Backbone bond lengths (Angstrom), bond angles and torsions (degrees), N, CA, C in turn:
res aa  C-N    CA-C-N  psi(-1)  N-CA   C-N-CA  omega(-1)  CA-C   N-CA-C  phi
1 X - - - 1.465 - - 1.538 108.96 -
2 X 1.320 117.00 125.30 1.464 119.49 -173.19 1.532 112.09 -83.77
3 X 1.332 114.36 172.94 1.461 121.92 -175.86 1.524 111.75 -61.15
4 X 1.338 117.33 -40.83 1.458 120.73 -175.24 1.528 111.66 -68.93
5 X 1.315 117.19 -32.08 1.459 120.32 176.54 1.527 110.48 -67.55
6 X 1.336 116.35 -42.70 1.460 119.88 177.36 1.532 111.11 -66.47
7 X 1.349 116.56 -34.61 1.457 120.06 177.36 1.531 110.42 -63.25
8 X 1.327 116.34 -37.78 1.464 119.88 176.55 1.525 110.52 -60.94
9 X 1.340 116.40 -41.27 1.465 120.29 178.84 1.522 110.52 -61.78
10 X 1.329 116.71 -40.49 1.458 121.18 179.15 1.532 110.46 -64.50
11 X 1.332 116.82 -42.21 1.468 120.87 -179.95 1.527 110.54 -66.44
12 X 1.323 116.37 -40.73 1.466 120.18 176.95 1.528 110.79 -62.83
13 X 1.343 115.99 -40.62 1.456 119.67 176.46 1.519 111.58 -64.04
14 X 1.319 116.63 -37.15 1.465 121.33 176.67 1.530 110.61 -60.66
15 X 1.335 115.92 -46.93 1.469 120.08 -179.82 1.527 110.38 -60.62
16 X 1.325 116.59 -44.84 1.464 120.79 178.63 1.522 111.32 -63.38
17 X 1.338 116.56 -48.78 1.452 120.56 -175.92 1.515 113.58 -63.22
18 X 1.317 117.05 -38.77 1.467 121.02 -177.28 1.528 111.61 -77.81
19 X 1.337 117.32 -34.04 1.469 119.63 -171.20 1.524 114.88 -98.87
20 X 1.326 118.66 -17.50 1.466 119.77 -172.79 1.522 112.59 -63.08
21 X 1.330 117.75 -41.44 1.461 119.51 -174.70 1.527 113.40 -109.06
22 X 1.316 118.18 -12.29 1.467 119.73 171.17 1.533 107.86 -75.82
23 X 1.330 118.16 150.33 1.473 120.29 -175.44 1.526 112.72 -79.72
24 X 1.338 115.96 52.42 1.464 119.61 -176.45 1.522 112.45 -125.38
25 X 1.333 117.92 2.74 1.461 123.72 175.13 1.523 113.47 75.35
26 X 1.312 116.18 104.26 1.465 120.43 175.13 1.521 110.60 -68.40
27 X 1.350 117.03 -30.31 1.469 120.53 -179.98 1.517 111.26 -62.02
28 X 1.327 116.72 -44.19 1.463 120.31 -179.93 1.512 111.66 -60.50
29 X 1.308 116.64 -40.02 1.464 119.87 179.58 1.525 111.83 -71.39
30 X 1.329 116.41 -35.76 1.462 119.19 -177.70 1.526 112.19 -70.43
31 X 1.330 117.63 -21.13 1.470 119.69 174.51 1.523 109.50 -60.12
32 X 1.338 115.81 -46.29 1.462 120.37 178.73 1.521 110.28 -67.88
33 X 1.319 116.34 -44.45 1.465 121.24 -177.62 1.527 111.39 -62.12
34 X 1.323 117.22 -41.41 1.463 120.55 179.24 1.522 111.40 -56.24
35 X 1.321 115.66 -47.94 1.463 119.51 -176.73 1.520 112.55 -71.49
36 X 1.323 117.20 -35.72 1.453 119.94 -174.05 1.523 113.32 -86.54
37 X 1.362 117.03 -27.60 1.460 119.09 -170.86 1.522 113.27 -122.09
38 X 1.325 117.49 -60.11 1.459 119.37 -172.16 1.519 113.03 -63.11
39 X 1.327 117.07 -42.14 1.455 119.47 -176.64 1.522 113.05 -70.81
40 X 1.319 116.29 -13.42 1.458 119.23 -179.66 1.522 112.65 -87.11
41 X 1.333 117.97 -9.91 1.458 121.38 179.44 1.520 109.40 -94.72
42 X 1.340 116.73 115.12 1.461 121.01 -174.50 1.515 113.02 -66.10
43 X 1.363 117.22 -33.59 1.461 118.96 -177.33 1.535 112.32 -75.76
44 X 1.367 116.41 -11.87 1.450 119.64 179.90 1.523 109.96 -92.10
45 X 1.319 115.96 90.54 1.458 120.08 173.07 1.530 108.31 -66.86
46 X 1.330 118.00 164.66 1.470 118.75 179.62 1.526 113.28 -53.73
47 X 1.341 116.98 -38.26 1.466 119.82 -178.84 1.525 111.28 -69.50
48 X 1.329 117.03 -42.08 1.466 120.78 178.68 1.528 109.89 -66.20
49 X 1.335 116.93 -40.03 1.465 121.16 179.14 1.524 110.88 -62.69
50 X 1.335 116.91 -42.47 1.464 120.28 178.54 1.531 111.16 -65.74
51 X 1.336 116.11 -36.93 1.465 120.22 177.17 1.523 110.24 -65.31
52 X 1.325 116.48 -39.59 1.475 120.89 177.82 1.525 110.58 -59.76
53 X 1.329 117.31 -40.24 1.461 120.56 179.46 1.525 111.07 -62.71
54 X 1.333 116.36 -36.29 1.459 120.42 177.79 1.530 110.06 -67.38
55 X 1.336 116.60 -42.08 1.462 121.63 -178.44 1.524 110.96 -61.59
56 X 1.333 117.54 -45.72 1.461 119.00 -178.53 1.533 111.01 -71.33
57 X 1.327 116.55 -28.01 1.466 118.99 175.18 1.525 110.56 -64.88
58 X 1.326 116.73 -36.63 1.466 120.47 177.20 1.532 110.65 -63.51
59 X 1.326 116.92 -33.47 1.462 119.89 175.58 1.513 111.40 -61.98
60 X 1.334 116.93 -42.10 1.469 121.12 177.90 1.524 111.30 -65.17
61 X 1.336 116.74 -40.77 1.464 120.90 179.59 1.525 110.38 -62.51
62 X 1.334 116.78 -41.82 1.459 120.68 179.71 1.528 110.70 -60.02
63 X 1.322 117.33 -36.84 1.469 121.13 178.77 1.531 110.70 -61.70
64 X 1.340 117.18 -43.06 1.464 120.87 179.24 1.526 110.41 -65.00
65 X 1.332 115.90 -43.33 1.468 119.84 -179.43 1.530 110.50 -58.85
66 X 1.317 117.53 -42.34 1.469 120.70 -179.41 1.525 111.04 -69.59
67 X 1.329 117.11 -43.38 1.461 120.18 -179.26 1.531 112.13 -64.95
68 X 1.335 117.27 -33.04 1.458 121.87 -178.29 1.528 111.41 -110.30
69 X 1.315 117.09 27.03 1.467 120.79 -172.93 1.525 112.38 -58.69
70 X 1.329 117.54 -42.49 1.463 119.71 -179.83 1.521 111.12 -63.16
71 X 1.316 116.18 -41.29 1.464 120.46 179.44 1.531 110.87 -64.74
72 X 1.329 117.63 -43.04 1.461 120.23 179.53 1.527 111.51 -66.83
73 X 1.326 117.11 -36.85 1.461 120.24 177.59 1.527 110.58 -64.76
74 X 1.322 117.09 -38.19 1.463 120.78 176.85 1.529 110.62 -66.65
75 X 1.334 116.86 -43.30 1.459 120.55 -179.53 1.528 111.62 -61.76
76 X 1.330 116.49 -34.28 1.468 121.64 -178.97 1.524 111.96 -91.07
77 X 1.340 116.49 8.05 1.464 122.52 179.93 1.523 112.66 59.81
78 X 1.328 116.83 30.70 1.461 121.76 177.81 1.518 111.78 -99.62
79 X 1.335 115.68 -2.27 1.456 120.95 178.04 1.512 108.24 -146.78
80 X 1.316 116.85 136.61 1.452 120.47 -179.81 1.519 110.22 -71.07
81 X 1.341 115.61 139.58 1.456 120.18 176.11 1.521 109.91 -68.15
82 X 1.319 116.22 145.59 1.463 120.79 176.05 1.521 108.44 -107.31
83 X 1.321 116.81 105.37 1.459 121.04 -176.70 1.520 110.82 -98.36
84 X 1.300 114.42 140.57 1.450 119.93 173.23 1.531 109.35 -90.23
85 X 1.323 116.32 166.85 1.457 120.14 179.08 1.528 109.27 -60.49
86 X 1.312 115.57 130.89 1.463 119.70 179.60 1.517 113.45 95.64
87 X 1.330 118.32 -10.51 1.463 120.97 178.29 1.519 109.14 -91.38
88 X 1.315 115.86 153.76 1.451 120.68 179.91 1.520 109.12 -128.74
89 X 1.353 117.06 139.82 1.461 120.45 -178.86 1.523 113.27 -55.55
90 X 1.339 117.91 -30.05 1.458 120.55 -177.52 1.523 112.32 -66.57
91 X 1.350 116.62 -17.83 1.454 119.12 -179.63 1.515 112.55 -96.82
92 X 1.322 118.09 7.78 1.447 120.63 178.60 1.529 110.07 -87.28
93 X 1.327 116.34 148.74 1.454 120.62 175.81 1.521 109.17 -63.46
94 X 1.315 116.20 132.88 1.458 121.56 -178.80 1.528 109.97 -115.36
95 X 1.332 114.75 162.05 1.460 120.23 176.53 1.525 110.62 -59.77
96 X 1.325 116.99 -33.36 1.465 120.61 179.87 1.524 111.53 -64.20
97 X 1.350 118.10 -32.60 1.467 120.26 175.32 1.531 110.24 -63.04
98 X 1.321 116.06 -42.48 1.465 120.83 -179.72 1.528 110.39 -64.52
99 X 1.339 116.48 -43.18 1.464 120.52 -179.38 1.527 111.21 -64.35
100 X 1.327 116.86 -39.62 1.471 120.34 176.98 1.525 110.16 -63.00
101 X 1.343 116.65 -40.23 1.464 120.23 178.48 1.512 113.16 -66.63
102 X 1.329 116.94 -30.48 1.462 120.97 -178.50 1.528 112.84 -80.51
103 X 1.332 116.71 -20.63 1.466 120.87 -171.61 1.528 114.48 -57.71
104 X 1.353 119.71 -51.42 1.481 118.47 -175.53 1.523 113.72 -59.60
105 X 1.332 117.70 -50.28 1.466 120.40 -178.15 1.526 110.97 -67.52
106 X 1.342 116.99 -34.24 1.457 119.70 178.36 1.516 111.84 -62.77
107 X 1.339 116.51 -45.09 1.470 120.94 -179.61 1.529 110.52 -66.91
108 X 1.331 117.23 -48.88 1.466 120.14 -178.52 1.528 111.39 -65.83
109 X 1.330 116.83 -35.52 1.458 120.02 178.91 1.515 112.21 -62.74
110 X 1.329 116.69 -41.43 1.466 120.98 178.38 1.526 110.67 -68.08
111 X 1.332 117.16 -42.75 1.466 121.29 -176.01 1.523 112.67 -69.24
112 X 1.333 116.65 -35.72 1.466 119.62 -171.90 1.532 113.50 -117.29
113 X 1.334 117.48 19.38 1.462 120.72 -177.61 1.525 112.35 -56.35
114 X 1.325 116.71 -46.93 1.468 120.22 -177.72 1.526 111.83 -64.39
115 X 1.324 116.87 -41.20 1.468 121.16 179.68 1.517 110.58 -64.72
116 X 1.342 116.18 -42.92 1.462 120.72 179.24 1.520 110.60 -61.58
117 X 1.345 116.40 -47.66 1.470 120.62 -178.84 1.524 111.53 -63.72
118 X 1.323 116.78 -35.80 1.458 120.29 -174.76 1.522 113.27 -79.16
119 X 1.327 117.26 -36.42 1.457 119.65 -171.37 1.537 115.02 -114.07
120 X 1.327 118.57 -40.84 1.460 120.01 -168.40 1.521 114.74 -85.04
121 X 1.338 118.33 -9.07 1.455 119.20 177.45 1.529 112.32 -85.33
122 X 1.318 117.09 5.60 1.453 120.46 175.88 1.524 109.80 -70.30
123 X 1.324 115.32 142.54 1.462 120.39 -172.02 1.522 112.68 -56.80
124 X 1.325 117.45 -39.83 1.461 119.04 -177.08 1.526 111.77 -64.49
125 X 1.335 116.86 -34.02 1.458 119.84 178.93 1.531 111.14 -74.26
126 X 1.333 116.50 -34.22 1.455 120.25 176.35 1.531 110.42 -63.94
127 X 1.329 116.56 -41.41 1.465 120.65 178.49 1.532 110.87 -62.24
128 X 1.327 116.53 -41.71 1.469 120.20 178.35 1.528 110.47 -62.89
129 X 1.338 116.16 -42.50 1.464 119.48 -177.96 1.531 111.82 -68.85
130 X 1.335 117.36 -32.19 1.469 119.96 175.03 1.525 110.60 -58.77
131 X 1.326 116.02 -45.92 1.463 120.78 -178.68 1.526 110.78 -72.51
132 X 1.342 116.93 -42.24 1.470 119.91 179.77 1.523 110.61 -61.55
133 X 1.324 116.70 -42.18 1.461 120.39 177.84 1.521 112.01 -63.72
134 X 1.334 116.36 -35.77 1.468 120.54 178.13 1.524 110.68 -62.58
135 X 1.334 117.09 -42.98 1.468 120.29 -179.94 1.532 111.19 -67.54
136 X 1.345 117.29 -35.11 1.464 119.54 176.02 1.526 110.31 -63.01
137 X 1.314 117.09 -43.01 1.459 121.38 179.72 1.521 111.47 -64.78
138 X 1.330 116.94 -39.59 1.470 120.25 176.55 1.525 110.48 -63.11
139 X 1.331 115.98 -40.49 1.465 119.72 179.24 1.527 110.73 -64.19
140 X 1.326 117.21 -38.44 1.464 120.60 178.29 1.528 110.98 -64.14
141 X 1.323 116.40 -41.73 1.467 119.67 177.57 1.529 111.39 -65.18
142 X 1.320 117.10 -39.87 1.458 121.33 177.94 1.529 110.19 -61.27
143 X 1.335 116.44 -40.14 1.465 121.21 178.35 1.523 110.35 -65.00
144 X 1.337 116.54 -41.64 1.468 119.60 -176.95 1.531 111.96 -69.11
145 X 1.338 117.61 -27.88 1.458 120.07 176.58 1.524 111.27 -68.87
146 X 1.326 116.23 -38.03 1.462 120.82 -179.79 1.526 111.74 -76.36
147 X 1.333 115.66 -33.98 1.462 120.36 -178.30 1.519 108.49 -145.33
148 X 1.336 117.99 82.74 1.462 121.26 -174.16 1.533 112.33 -57.02
149 X 1.328 115.86 133.13 1.461 120.52 178.14 1.524 110.66 -79.23
150 X 1.335 115.11 138.41 1.461 119.36 -178.02 1.527 112.32 -127.57
151 X 1.312 116.96 0.08 1.458 119.53 -179.28 1.524 111.10 -69.31
152 X 1.331 115.86 142.09 1.459 120.73 173.87 1.521 109.20 -90.76
153 X 1.320 116.44 170.10 1.463 120.52 -179.59 1.522 110.80 -64.76
154 X 1.340 118.16 -26.10 1.462 121.22 -179.82 1.524 112.81 -79.22
155 X 1.323 117.56 -5.40 1.464 120.99 179.74 1.524 112.48 -103.37
156 X 1.319 116.72 9.76 1.465 120.29 179.71 1.525 109.88 -69.55
157 X 1.321 115.67 132.06 1.466 120.82 176.21 1.527 109.13 -91.43
158 X 1.321 116.66 169.10 1.461 120.18 177.63 1.528 110.90 -65.15
159 X 1.322 116.18 -36.36 1.469 119.85 177.74 1.519 110.36 -61.89
160 X 1.337 116.01 -46.35 1.467 119.62 179.04 1.533 111.27 -63.59
161 X 1.327 116.72 -41.25 1.468 120.33 179.51 1.523 110.47 -60.54
162 X 1.329 116.65 -40.45 1.466 120.17 -179.80 1.525 111.20 -67.87
163 X 1.335 116.84 -42.31 1.473 119.69 -179.32 1.532 110.32 -67.31
164 X 1.331 116.94 -39.44 1.469 119.37 174.88 1.520 109.63 -60.71
165 X 1.336 116.70 -37.30 1.458 120.88 175.44 1.517 112.40 -61.82
166 X 1.343 116.53 -36.06 1.461 120.05 175.90 1.528 110.75 -64.73
167 X 1.328 116.19 -40.32 1.467 119.62 175.61 1.531 110.41 -62.50
168 X 1.336 116.57 -36.82 1.459 119.65 179.75 1.529 111.70 -62.99
169 X 1.329 117.24 -25.15 1.469 120.62 177.06 1.526 111.60 -58.02
170 X 1.335 116.69 -28.95 1.466 120.04 178.74 1.523 110.94 -61.38
171 X 1.337 117.09 -27.11 1.461 120.07 -178.51 1.521 112.53 -74.12
172 X 1.328 117.48 -8.48 1.466 119.38 172.39 1.525 110.36 -67.16
173 X 1.317 116.33 -20.45 1.463 121.99 173.44 1.532 106.66 -82.20
174 X 1.324 118.26 107.90 1.472 121.11 -175.12 1.526 111.84 -54.93
175 X 1.329 114.53 131.89 1.450 120.88 -179.20 1.516 113.43 102.88
176 X 1.348 117.01 -14.36 1.459 119.68 -177.09 1.519 111.58 -74.85
177 X 1.332 117.27 -32.74 1.463 124.70 179.39 1.526 111.01 86.18
178 X 1.327 114.27 117.94 1.464 119.74 178.41 1.527 111.16 -61.94
179 X 1.317 116.80 -47.85 1.465 118.73 -177.92 1.526 111.03 -68.01
180 X 1.332 117.43 -37.91 1.455 119.94 178.73 1.513 111.89 -61.42
181 X 1.340 116.90 -43.43 1.461 120.90 -178.99 1.521 111.53 -68.43
182 X 1.338 117.33 -45.49 1.460 120.04 -175.19 1.529 112.29 -73.86
183 X 1.330 117.15 -38.44 1.466 118.87 176.90 1.526 109.75 -63.97
184 X 1.324 116.98 -42.73 1.469 120.02 177.52 1.519 110.60 -59.56
185 X 1.330 116.56 -45.08 1.463 120.08 178.80 1.513 111.95 -59.33
186 X 1.324 117.03 -44.16 1.459 120.40 178.67 1.506 113.05 -62.91
187 X 1.334 117.04 -40.22 1.470 121.14 179.14 1.523 110.20 -65.62
188 X 1.335 117.74 -41.26 1.462 121.03 177.20 1.532 111.39 -59.25
189 X 1.334 116.86 -31.16 1.461 121.52 -176.22 1.529 113.16 -90.34
190 X 1.332 117.98 3.19 1.452 120.48 174.31 1.512 115.84 103.29
191 X 1.340 118.40 4.57 1.454 120.34 176.12 1.525 109.34 -79.56
192 X 1.327 115.89 153.28 1.455 119.20 170.46 1.523 108.27 -68.44
193 X 1.321 116.82 160.54 1.462 119.78 178.76 1.526 111.23 -59.28
194 X 1.330 117.22 -39.98 1.467 120.52 -179.47 1.527 110.80 -66.65
195 X 1.334 117.92 -42.92 1.459 120.92 179.36 1.526 110.93 -63.86
196 X 1.341 116.34 -41.47 1.460 120.19 178.62 1.528 110.55 -64.15
197 X 1.344 116.79 -38.22 1.467 120.72 178.55 1.527 110.84 -67.00
198 X 1.335 117.14 -42.22 1.468 120.67 178.06 1.523 110.38 -58.01
199 X 1.331 116.50 -47.56 1.468 120.28 -178.42 1.526 110.74 -66.24
200 X 1.321 116.92 -37.85 1.465 120.91 178.59 1.528 110.76 -62.15
201 X 1.324 117.48 -43.90 1.462 120.91 -178.89 1.525 111.23 -68.43
202 X 1.338 116.55 -40.76 1.463 120.24 178.95 1.526 110.29 -63.03
203 X 1.344 117.19 -43.13 1.464 120.42 179.58 1.523 112.13 -67.11
204 X 1.334 116.76 -29.56 1.460 120.02 -175.33 1.525 112.22 -68.08
205 X 1.334 117.25 -31.78 1.468 120.10 -172.53 1.527 113.07 -61.83
206 X 1.349 120.13 -54.66 1.469 117.94 -176.90 1.518 113.92 -64.33
207 X 1.330 117.30 -39.13 1.463 118.81 -177.27 1.531 111.48 -72.06
208 X 1.329 116.83 -37.86 1.464 120.20 178.49 1.522 111.18 -72.91
209 X 1.337 116.07 -40.99 1.461 119.90 -179.58 1.524 110.57 -64.33
210 X 1.330 116.54 -42.92 1.455 119.93 179.30 1.520 111.91 -61.58
211 X 1.336 116.26 -47.14 1.465 120.41 179.65 1.520 111.42 -64.15
212 X 1.339 116.72 -38.29 1.461 120.46 -178.45 1.526 111.73 -67.83
213 X 1.327 116.90 -43.96 1.461 119.61 -179.27 1.525 111.74 -67.15
214 X 1.327 117.61 -35.55 1.464 120.14 175.12 1.524 110.73 -63.55
215 X 1.337 116.26 -41.05 1.461 120.51 177.96 1.525 111.31 -65.51
216 X 1.337 116.49 -37.93 1.469 119.86 178.62 1.521 111.29 -64.42
217 X 1.329 116.54 -42.55 1.463 119.94 178.68 1.523 110.66 -62.24
218 X 1.328 116.01 -37.95 1.459 120.63 -179.05 1.528 111.88 -70.62
219 X 1.346 116.20 -31.37 1.467 120.46 -173.82 1.533 113.26 -112.75
220 X 1.324 117.09 20.94 1.457 120.71 -174.43 1.528 112.47 -60.09
221 X 1.335 116.66 -30.75 1.472 119.90 -177.01 1.526 113.09 -66.48
222 X 1.332 117.13 -12.84 1.465 119.92 -178.89 1.533 112.49 -90.35
223 X 1.339 117.05 1.72 1.465 120.86 175.91 1.529 109.64 -83.11
224 X 1.305 115.43 68.30 1.466 120.00 178.91 1.531 109.30 -86.18
225 X 1.341 118.05 152.73 1.476 121.25 -176.32 1.522 113.81 -53.61
226 X 1.350 117.42 -33.39 1.463 118.47 -176.30 1.528 113.39 -70.48
227 X 1.337 118.01 -18.00 1.467 119.67 -179.87 1.525 112.04 -102.00
228 X 1.322 118.76 -6.70 1.465 120.87 -178.56 1.530 113.11 -56.96
229 X 1.326 119.70 -46.59 1.477 118.58 179.28 1.532 112.29 -59.74
230 X 1.341 116.76 -38.76 1.462 121.55 178.92 1.526 109.94 -64.30
231 X 1.328 117.02 -45.70 1.459 121.58 179.62 1.529 110.85 -64.62
232 X 1.346 116.91 -43.22 1.467 121.16 -177.66 1.523 111.13 -64.13
233 X 1.338 116.60 -43.04 1.468 120.33 179.75 1.526 110.56 -62.93
234 X 1.328 117.18 -42.06 1.461 120.98 179.09 1.517 112.32 -66.73
235 X 1.333 116.81 -40.97 1.468 121.51 -179.96 1.524 110.86 -62.22
236 X 1.330 116.47 -49.63 1.466 120.82 -178.57 1.522 110.64 -63.46
237 X 1.327 116.56 -42.36 1.462 120.50 179.63 1.523 110.95 -62.77
238 X 1.348 117.07 -45.48 1.460 120.42 179.81 1.518 111.06 -61.66
239 X 1.329 116.79 -40.96 1.468 120.40 179.12 1.526 111.31 -62.49
240 X 1.312 117.05 -49.55 1.465 121.21 -176.39 1.525 110.84 -62.80
241 X 1.334 116.67 -48.54 1.462 119.13 -175.88 1.533 112.02 -73.21
242 X 1.333 117.62 -31.44 1.462 119.32 174.65 1.527 110.22 -66.42
243 X 1.322 116.86 -42.69 1.467 121.69 178.95 1.527 110.53 -58.00
244 X 1.334 116.81 -48.05 1.463 121.14 -178.24 1.527 111.80 -68.61
245 X 1.338 116.53 -42.96 1.470 119.42 -175.53 1.519 111.53 -70.48
246 X 1.338 117.93 -35.95 1.468 120.36 179.29 1.527 110.38 -66.90
247 X 1.334 116.56 -44.45 1.468 119.84 177.67 1.528 110.43 -59.90
248 X 1.323 116.93 -43.23 1.460 121.58 179.04 1.521 110.80 -64.04
249 X 1.323 116.46 -44.20 1.465 121.88 -178.24 1.527 110.98 -63.09
250 X 1.336 117.39 -45.20 1.463 120.57 -177.38 1.525 112.28 -66.32
251 X 1.328 116.70 -29.15 1.462 119.99 177.66 1.528 111.59 -73.12
252 X 1.327 116.56 -27.83 1.472 120.53 -173.04 1.520 114.67 -99.92
253 X 1.336 118.16 -22.05 1.459 120.36 -165.31 1.527 113.26 -59.22
254 X 1.329 118.72 -37.97 1.468 119.67 179.41 1.528 111.95 -71.81
255 X 1.334 117.24 -19.14 1.463 120.89 -178.86 1.529 111.80 -89.70
256 X 1.329 116.23 -47.27 1.462 119.03 -173.95 1.525 113.26 -97.01
257 X 1.349 116.76 -14.43 1.469 122.46 179.28 1.544 110.18 63.01
258 X 1.330 116.10 -152.97 1.468 121.27 -174.21 1.528 113.82 -101.89
259 X 1.324 116.76 -14.82 1.467 120.00 -172.58 1.535 113.71 -56.92
260 X 1.342 120.40 -46.62 1.471 119.14 179.89 1.531 112.70 -59.50
261 X 1.332 116.35 -36.20 1.462 119.82 178.88 1.527 111.00 -69.61
262 X 1.329 115.93 -34.39 1.469 119.78 177.63 1.528 110.67 -64.51
263 X 1.323 116.74 -44.56 1.470 120.28 177.93 1.525 110.33 -61.58
264 X 1.322 116.10 -42.46 1.467 120.42 178.71 1.521 111.07 -59.28
265 X 1.343 117.81 -41.48 1.468 121.82 179.97 1.533 110.96 -61.26
266 X 1.331 116.29 -42.10 1.466 120.01 179.46 1.527 110.18 -64.72
267 X 1.324 116.67 -42.66 1.469 120.39 177.37 1.524 111.36 -64.55
268 X 1.356 116.85 -38.61 1.462 120.50 178.07 1.525 111.13 -62.93
269 X 1.340 116.73 -42.16 1.460 120.29 178.53 1.532 110.29 -61.03
270 X 1.334 116.37 -41.07 1.462 120.24 178.11 1.524 110.90 -65.53
271 X 1.348 117.06 -38.72 1.467 121.22 179.22 1.521 111.07 -65.14
272 X 1.337 116.81 -44.44 1.469 120.33 179.00 1.519 110.22 -62.55
273 X 1.329 116.16 -41.09 1.471 120.22 179.29 1.535 110.34 -60.78
274 X 1.331 117.30 -44.42 1.459 121.31 177.73 1.524 111.20 -64.56
275 X 1.327 116.62 -41.22 1.463 121.71 -179.85 1.530 110.63 -61.73
276 X 1.320 116.26 -44.44 1.466 120.37 179.86 1.519 111.21 -67.54
277 X 1.325 116.97 -37.32 1.467 121.03 -179.65 1.524 110.24 -66.37
278 X 1.331 116.93 -40.57 1.470 120.88 -179.49 1.530 112.20 -69.93
279 X 1.340 117.44 -23.90 1.455 121.59 -176.98 1.525 113.77 -108.40
280 X 1.310 115.84 15.61 1.470 118.36 -179.55 1.530 110.46 -75.38
């Protein structure tokens, strides 16, 4: 495997790592990447290419797990909570809050998986969801300007967790963005942008990890020795860039809010439309 092929894996990992958890839709970016990179590699059959996407997604998930390791250890009761004076254990985020948030999208995903795969992965629907998600994010920012959210992630109620989970259902529409939908939902419910982002990232890990491992089991036969270097380069790249981009995003989200990402999504939809028109 030559240097340029491995460089492609690194670039693909970069795209995955930067876009998976930012509210800009990794699906929208992968439409361009598929046509420009994956389809040009002869050894990457459609099945191997799909397996590669799962592998690099696992790299992004690992980055979240490491960044939020203390929080996950607390949720799993593997680490004692550290309370300050005046705090009460009942106000801490619990694993049950996360499970309640995951319930709506989990149920709808199982019920409508075939319909989603058959109809909603079409490029025109992805473009619509990019723009629709952008308007939802703008609406969330408009709401926060009128009534700024001040709740922390530890103040989320079960009702709020469930409603945020309903917002996450929008991400079943490819291109909508899981983080964009859930952060917007949290902001609408009175959470700060940072708290909504924290909860969105925590919720993303179990659902993404579960889906990824199921896909790996289904596609395990495509892990042939000749593709291991390509997979390894993509995995490491996705992990590194996801780690850096998430840290950067969490530092900025309360300052810049969602509006810049919404504008970017609209521009991306226009770029994809132009790209498809030029290559028709």
